[in-house]
N, CA and C atoms as an extended XYZ file, in Angstrom:
183
Properties=species:S:1:pos:R:3:atomname:S:1:resname:S:1:resid:I:1 pbc="F F F"
N       -10.582      -38.768        8.746 N   MET     1
C       -10.490      -37.600        9.599 CA  MET     1
C        -9.023      -37.249        9.801 C   MET     1
N        -8.729      -35.950        9.858 N   GLY     2
C        -7.359      -35.483        9.982 CA  GLY     2
C        -7.018      -35.122       11.414 C   GLY     2
N        -5.984      -34.315       11.578 N   PRO     3
C        -5.558      -33.925       12.922 CA  PRO     3
C        -6.440      -32.838       13.547 C   PRO     3
N        -7.520      -32.456       12.883 N   TYR     4
C        -8.390      -31.391       13.376 CA  TYR     4
C        -9.658      -31.954       14.004 C   TYR     4
N       -10.170      -31.276       15.027 N   ARG     5
C       -11.498      -31.618       15.539 CA  ARG     5
C       -12.548      -31.127       14.550 C   ARG     5
N       -12.362      -29.903       14.090 N   ASN     6
C       -13.232      -29.319       13.075 CA  ASN     6
C       -12.356      -28.896       11.906 C   ASN     6
N       -12.328      -29.677       10.839 N   PRO     7
C       -11.467      -29.332        9.709 CA  PRO     7
C       -11.769      -27.922        9.202 C   PRO     7
N       -10.718      -27.154        8.859 N   PRO     8
C       -10.926      -25.775        8.429 CA  PRO     8
C       -11.540      -25.643        7.040 C   PRO     8
N       -11.634      -26.727        6.306 N   VAL     9
C       -12.192      -26.682        4.952 CA  VAL     9
C       -12.702      -28.076        4.597 C   VAL     9
N       -13.664      -28.138        3.713 N   SER    10
C       -14.182      -29.441        3.298 CA  SER    10
C       -13.239      -30.080        2.277 C   SER    10
N       -13.431      -31.369        2.025 N   VAL    11
C       -12.591      -32.102        1.082 CA  VAL    11
C       -12.708      -31.448       -0.293 C   VAL    11
N       -11.566      -31.172       -0.909 N   GLY    12
C       -11.534      -30.534       -2.217 CA  GLY    12
C       -11.564      -29.019       -2.160 C   GLY    12
N       -11.683      -28.461       -0.973 N   GLY    13
C       -11.727      -27.011       -0.810 CA  GLY    13
C       -10.337      -26.402       -0.830 C   GLY    13
N       -10.282      -25.099       -0.734 N   VAL    14
C        -9.014      -24.360       -0.750 CA  VAL    14
C        -8.733      -23.858        0.657 C   VAL    14
N        -7.477      -23.967        1.074 N   ILE    15
C        -7.074      -23.516        2.398 CA  ILE    15
C        -5.741      -22.781        2.285 C   ILE    15
N        -5.579      -21.728        3.081 N   GLU    16
C        -4.342      -20.973        3.106 CA  GLU    16
C        -3.410      -21.619        4.131 C   GLU    16
N        -2.150      -21.828        3.752 N   VAL    17
C        -1.166      -22.410        4.669 CA  VAL    17
C         0.103      -21.569        4.655 C   VAL    17
N         0.856      -21.686        5.716 N   VAL    18
C         2.173      -21.062        5.833 CA  VAL    18
C         3.169      -22.194        5.967 C   VAL    18
N         4.234      -22.171        5.139 N   PHE    19
C         5.191      -23.273        5.172 CA  PHE    19
C         6.594      -22.758        4.966 C   PHE    19
N         7.551      -23.581        5.352 N   ASP    20
C         8.959      -23.308        5.148 CA  ASP    20
C         9.374      -24.002        3.855 C   ASP    20
N         9.756      -23.251        2.815 N   PRO    21
C        10.105      -23.891        1.541 CA  PRO    21
C        11.302      -24.831        1.633 C   PRO    21
N        12.133      -24.670        2.661 N   LYS    22
C        13.283      -25.562        2.831 CA  LYS    22
C        12.898      -26.839        3.568 C   LYS    22
N        11.756      -26.830        4.252 N   ASP    23
C        11.286      -27.994        5.007 CA  ASP    23
C         9.773      -28.105        4.825 C   ASP    23
N         9.361      -28.817        3.797 N   LEU    24
C         7.939      -28.893        3.462 CA  LEU    24
C         7.110      -29.660        4.478 C   LEU    24
N         7.758      -30.298        5.450 N   SER    25
C         6.994      -30.984        6.494 CA  SER    25
C         6.547      -30.002        7.576 C   SER    25
N         7.059      -28.780        7.541 N   ASN    26
C         6.732      -27.756        8.527 CA  ASN    26
C         5.643      -26.846        7.946 C   ASN    26
N         4.367      -27.241        8.119 N   VAL    27
C         3.239      -26.511        7.539 CA  VAL    27
C         2.217      -26.233        8.623 C   VAL    27
N         1.689      -25.007        8.647 N   GLU    28
C         0.644      -24.636        9.592 CA  GLU    28
C        -0.373      -23.762        8.895 C   GLU    28
N        -1.586      -23.746        9.415 N   THR    29
C        -2.569      -22.787        8.943 CA  THR    29
C        -2.332      -21.488        9.703 C   THR    29
N        -2.685      -20.341        9.136 N   PRO    30
C        -2.449      -19.068        9.824 CA  PRO    30
C        -3.098      -19.002       11.214 C   PRO    30
N        -4.210      -19.666       11.407 N   SER    31
C        -4.865      -19.625       12.715 CA  SER    31
C        -4.091      -20.394       13.776 C   SER    31
N        -3.204      -21.315       13.377 N   GLU    32
C        -2.411      -22.095       14.333 CA  GLU    32
C        -1.133      -21.376       14.741 C   GLU    32
N        -0.740      -20.352       13.986 N   MET    33
C         0.508      -19.650       14.269 CA  MET    33
C         0.303      -18.642       15.383 C   MET    33
N         1.349      -18.439       16.184 N   MET    34
C         1.300      -17.400       17.207 CA  MET    34
C         1.550      -16.056       16.549 C   MET    34
N         0.818      -15.059       16.973 N   SER    35
C         1.069      -13.722       16.454 CA  SER    35
C         2.197      -13.085       17.250 C   SER    35
N         2.763      -12.023       16.722 N   GLY    36
C         3.820      -11.316       17.414 CA  GLY    36
C         3.335      -10.713       18.724 C   GLY    36
N         2.038      -10.425       18.796 N   ARG    37
C         1.483       -9.843       20.010 CA  ARG    37
C         1.496      -10.844       21.156 C   ARG    37
N         1.506      -12.121       20.841 N   VAL    38
C         1.492      -13.154       21.876 CA  VAL    38
C         2.894      -13.711       22.104 C   VAL    38
N         3.672      -13.850       21.063 N   SER    39
C         4.956      -14.531       21.193 CA  SER    39
C         5.982      -13.732       21.993 C   SER    39
N         6.029      -12.420       21.875 N   LEU    40
C         6.995      -11.646       22.646 CA  LEU    40
C         6.718      -11.723       24.147 C   LEU    40
N         5.499      -11.468       24.608 N   PRO    41
C         5.249      -11.635       26.045 CA  PRO    41
C         5.484      -13.070       26.526 C   PRO    41
N         5.144      -14.061       25.703 N   ALA    42
C         5.378      -15.455       26.089 CA  ALA    42
C         6.871      -15.715       26.249 C   ALA    42
N         7.695      -15.162       25.359 N   ALA    43
C         9.142      -15.347       25.450 CA  ALA    43
C         9.704      -14.647       26.691 C   ALA    43
N         9.210      -13.460       26.984 N   ILE    44
C         9.677      -12.721       28.161 CA  ILE    44
C         9.311      -13.459       29.441 C   ILE    44
N         8.077      -13.909       29.534 N   ILE    45
C         7.635      -14.630       30.732 CA  ILE    45
C         8.413      -15.931       30.887 C   ILE    45
N         8.635      -16.639       29.787 N   SER    46
C         9.410      -17.886       29.849 CA  SER    46
C        10.828      -17.622       30.329 C   SER    46
N        11.443      -16.545       29.851 N   GLY    47
C        12.792      -16.195       30.283 CA  GLY    47
C        12.846      -15.853       31.762 C   GLY    47
N        11.834      -15.118       32.243 N   LEU    48
C        11.792      -14.778       33.660 CA  LEU    48
C        11.609      -16.015       34.535 C   LEU    48
N        10.761      -16.917       34.103 N   VAL    49
C        10.551      -18.166       34.855 CA  VAL    49
C        11.840      -18.986       34.873 C   VAL    49
N        12.525      -19.056       33.749 N   LEU    50
C        13.793      -19.781       33.687 CA  LEU    50
C        14.825      -19.149       34.607 C   LEU    50
N        14.949      -17.819       34.561 N   ALA    51
C        15.919      -17.134       35.416 CA  ALA    51
C        15.600      -17.359       36.891 C   ALA    51
N        14.333      -17.250       37.270 N   PHE    52
C        13.929      -17.481       38.651 CA  PHE    52
C        14.239      -18.919       39.074 C   PHE    52
N        13.962      -19.868       38.191 N   SER    53
C        14.228      -21.279       38.500 CA  SER    53
C        15.713      -21.528       38.710 C   SER    53
N        16.537      -20.926       37.863 N   LEU    54
C        17.989      -21.097       38.018 CA  LEU    54
C        18.489      -20.452       39.311 C   LEU    54
N        17.957      -19.278       39.633 N   LEU    55
C        18.348      -18.639       40.890 CA  LEU    55
C        17.980      -19.508       42.086 C   LEU    55
N        16.786      -20.071       42.053 N   MET    56
C        16.346      -20.925       43.168 CA  MET    56
C        17.164      -22.203       43.227 C   MET    56
N        17.563      -22.714       42.065 N   LEU    57
C        18.350      -23.950       42.034 CA  LEU    57
C        19.730      -23.724       42.647 C   LEU    57
N        20.369      -22.619       42.308 N   PHE    58
C        21.736      -22.387       42.769 CA  PHE    58
C        21.825      -21.655       44.108 C   PHE    58
N        20.870      -20.770       44.403 N   PHE    59
C        20.972      -19.956       45.598 CA  PHE    59
C        19.850      -20.176       46.592 C   PHE    59
N        18.846      -20.950       46.207 N   GLY    60
C        17.709      -21.199       47.098 CA  GLY    60
C        18.070      -22.192       48.182 C   GLY    60
N        17.209      -22.248       49.119 N   GLY    61
C        17.530      -23.140       50.225 CA  GLY    61
C        16.526      -24.170       50.318 C   GLY    61
């Protein structure tokens, strides 16, 4: 058994993967990747949380 609860393909089957040719250890299936529709809002929210945390750390009471 691999790192999946439900493997995306049976043994000997074909599967589509996305990888970095400079780092072959960095491989994901397309379903595991974040889409641009999710990653931009996630980055914005993370930045806002970080900014709020820093403000509270330096100026909060």
